[in-house]
Each structure stands twice: as C-alpha cells, then as structure tokens.
C-alpha positions in Angstrom: 100.9 102.4 92.5 102.2 105.4 90.6 104.8 107.4 92.4 105.1 111.2 91.9 108.4 112.6 93.3 108.2 116.3 93.8 111.2 118.6 94.2 110.4 120.5 97.4 112.2 123.6 96.1 110.4 123.7 92.8 107.2 121.7 93.1 105.8 120.6 89.7 103.0 118.1 89.3 102.5 116.1 86.1 99.3 116.7 84.1 98.3 113.0 84.5 98.5 113.3 88.3 96.5 116.6 88.3 93.8 115.1 86.1 93.5 112.0 88.3 93.8 113.6 91.8 92.1 117.0 91.2 90.0 116.4 88.0 88.6 113.0 88.9 89.1 113.2 92.6 91.2 110.0 92.9 92.6 109.7 96.4 96.4 110.0 97.0 98.7 108.5 99.5 101.0 111.2 100.8 104.4 110.3 102.2 104.8 111.4 105.8 107.7 113.6 104.9 106.0 115.4 102.1 106.5 119.1 102.8 103.2 120.5 101.5 99.6 120.5 102.6 97.9 118.8 99.7 94.5 119.6 101.1 95.1 123.2 99.9 95.4 121.9 96.4 92.0 120.1 96.7 93.6 116.7 96.8 91.9 113.9 98.8 94.2 111.6 100.7 93.7 107.9 101.6 95.7 105.0 102.8 94.4 103.0 99.8 95.3 104.9 96.7 96.8 104.4 93.3 99.1 107.4 93.6 101.9 108.1 96.1 103.0 111.7 96.4 106.5 112.1 97.9 109.6 114.3 98.0 111.8 111.3 98.6 113.6 110.2 95.4 114.8 107.0 97.2 111.3 105.6 96.8 111.9 105.3 93.1 114.8 102.9 93.8 112.7 100.8 96.1 112.5 97.1 95.2 109.5 96.3 93.0 106.4 95.1 94.7 105.3 91.7 93.3 102.4 93.2 91.3 104.6 95.8 89.6 107.2 93.1 89.0 104.5 90.9 87.3 103.6 93.9 85.0 107.3 94.3 84.2 107.8 90.6 83.5 104.7 90.5 81.2 106.0 93.6 79.3 109.3 91.8 78.8 107.6 88.6 77.7 105.5 90.3 75.1 108.5 92.4 74.0 110.9 89.5 73.6 108.9 86.3 73.0 108.0 85.5 69.4 104.9 83.5 70.5 103.8 86.3 72.8 104.3 88.9 70.2 102.0 87.0 67.8 99.1 86.8 70.2 95.9 88.9 70.0 93.0 89.3 72.4 91.1 86.8 70.2 93.8 84.2 70.1 94.1 84.3 73.9 90.4 83.6 74.6 90.9 79.8 74.8 93.6 80.3 77.4 91.5 82.7 79.5 88.7 80.2 79.4 91.0 77.3 80.4 92.6 79.2 83.3 89.3 80.4 84.6 88.0 76.9 84.6 91.1 75.6 86.3 90.6 78.3 89.0 87.0 77.2 89.5 88.2 73.6 89.9 90.8 74.8 92.5 88.0 76.6 94.4 85.9 73.5 94.4 88.8 71.4 95.7 89.4 73.8 98.5 93.2 73.7 98.1 94.7 77.1 98.8 97.9 76.4 97.0 96.0 75.4 93.9 93.8 78.5 94.1 96.9 80.7 94.5 98.6 79.1 91.5 95.4 79.3 89.3 94.7 82.9 90.3 98.3 83.6 89.2 97.4 82.1 85.8 94.3 84.2 85.6 96.4 87.3 86.5 98.8 86.3 83.7 95.9 86.5 81.3 94.8 89.9 82.6 98.3 91.2 82.3 98.7 89.7 78.8 95.6 91.4 77.5 96.5 94.7 79.1 100.0 94.6 77.6 98.6 93.8 74.1 96.3 96.8 74.4 99.2 99.0 75.7 101.3 98.1 72.7 98.4 99.3 70.5 98.1 102.6 72.6 94.6 101.7 73.6 95.0 101.2 77.4 97.3 99.7 79.9 97.2 97.7 83.2 97.0 100.9 85.2 94.0 102.0 83.2 92.4 98.6 84.0 93.1 99.1 87.7 91.7 102.7 87.5 88.6 101.3 85.8 88.2 98.8 88.7 88.6 101.6 91.3 86.1 103.9 89.4 83.6 101.0 89.3 84.0 100.5 93.1 83.8 104.2 93.7 80.5 104.2 91.8 79.0 101.0 93.2 80.5 100.9 96.7 80.9 104.6 97.7 81.2 103.7 101.4 84.7 102.4 100.6 85.8 106.0 99.8 83.8 108.2 102.1 85.9 107.8 105.2 83.2 105.8 107.0 83.9 102.6 109.0 82.0 99.6 110.1 80.1 96.8 108.3 77.7 97.8 105.5 74.5 95.7 105.5 74.1 93.4 102.5 70.8 95.1 101.5 72.5 98.5 101.4 75.4 97.1 99.4 73.0 95.6 96.9 71.0 98.8 96.6 74.2 101.0 96.1 75.6 98.5 93.6 72.4 98.6 91.5 72.2 102.4 91.7 75.9 102.7 90.7 75.4 100.3 87.8 72.3 102.1 86.6 74.1 105.5 86.8 77.1 104.1 84.9 74.6 102.8 82.2 73.1 106.3 81.9 76.6 107.9 81.6 77.5 105.4 78.9 74.4 106.2 76.9 75.1 109.9 77.2 78.6 109.3 75.9 77.1 107.2 73.0 78.5 103.8 74.2 76.5 100.6 74.2 
C-alpha cells in the first residue's frame, strides 16, 4: 500500500496519487483522522485500496507489513548479490517453472505448510522479475499489483461497485469474458498484440 501523508495546514497531493485516484478512479483508504472530505475532490474510498491517505506522519514509521518487507528484501538481494545482479527475465525462467511445479505438487499433497512454503517461492520469482524490471525503469512490483487490480476491476466489477452478496458463477463467467474482450479491444486500439 502506498501511503500519502498530507500536511493538514498546506495540503498538497503528489501527481502520481492524483493520476491514480482521480484520473484512473482507483479507490483510496482514508485514515479516520484525515481532516478533509475527499469526496469533494472526486476520490472514491474503499477498505481495500492500494493507497492510504492520511495526515498522520507516524504511519510512515510503522513496522513494515510482510509483503512490503518482502519487496524490500528482494530489492536488497538484487542490489547486493552478485548472482542476483547477473540474472535476467530469461535466465530465471527455469526457476519459475521449477517453483510453479513444486507448488502444484504441494497442492496435490494437500499439505498447507508445503503450499505456504512453495507459494513463498513463487512470490520470490514474482518479486525478482519485478525488481529486474524496476532496475531497467520498465515497471515495478506496485505496477504489477496495479495491473492485477485493473484486471479485476475490468473482469470482476462487482468487487468495486459497493455491492455485497454472492455473485452467481454464470454472471462471473459472463463478466470475466466481457472484461477480457474489452481489454483486447483496448489493446488493439493502443496497437498492442
């Protein structure tokens, strides 16, 4: 989660936040003590968001959540390890295949501890690839996460519209197919694939 700390006396919002929250309509978690009504700014709020808007600077010093710590550890590994520094997306493919296969085997065994461990290894691969891309100024893990959220917003809009309750499988499949088709059209309009 990205944290935006706003000075309540001189509120300034970073461009990246404005583009995400207002431009793309990404939902924002607003700290209970935030002194402004963000609805006036056209910002949608949600309990599940990739941005936290707060006026409390103490949140910056909060202990790292495990996922953010994993990102930090991977950044350090690629920054300091000679082997890691020498890897490319292509050179890591065998490891991604191996870890994916080991996760499949853990699922088939039904062992929760093995599944957790192997998912951690798959996560390592995701973080590694994202860090390689970040060092090439192509994208980072937060862009990967934003891509996931955008895909879910397109294909599972009921997760973002404030509705509650179980969504029938048939409706999910229809919405998924519609979202995927819409994404394909958008890619063609942009000249991709």
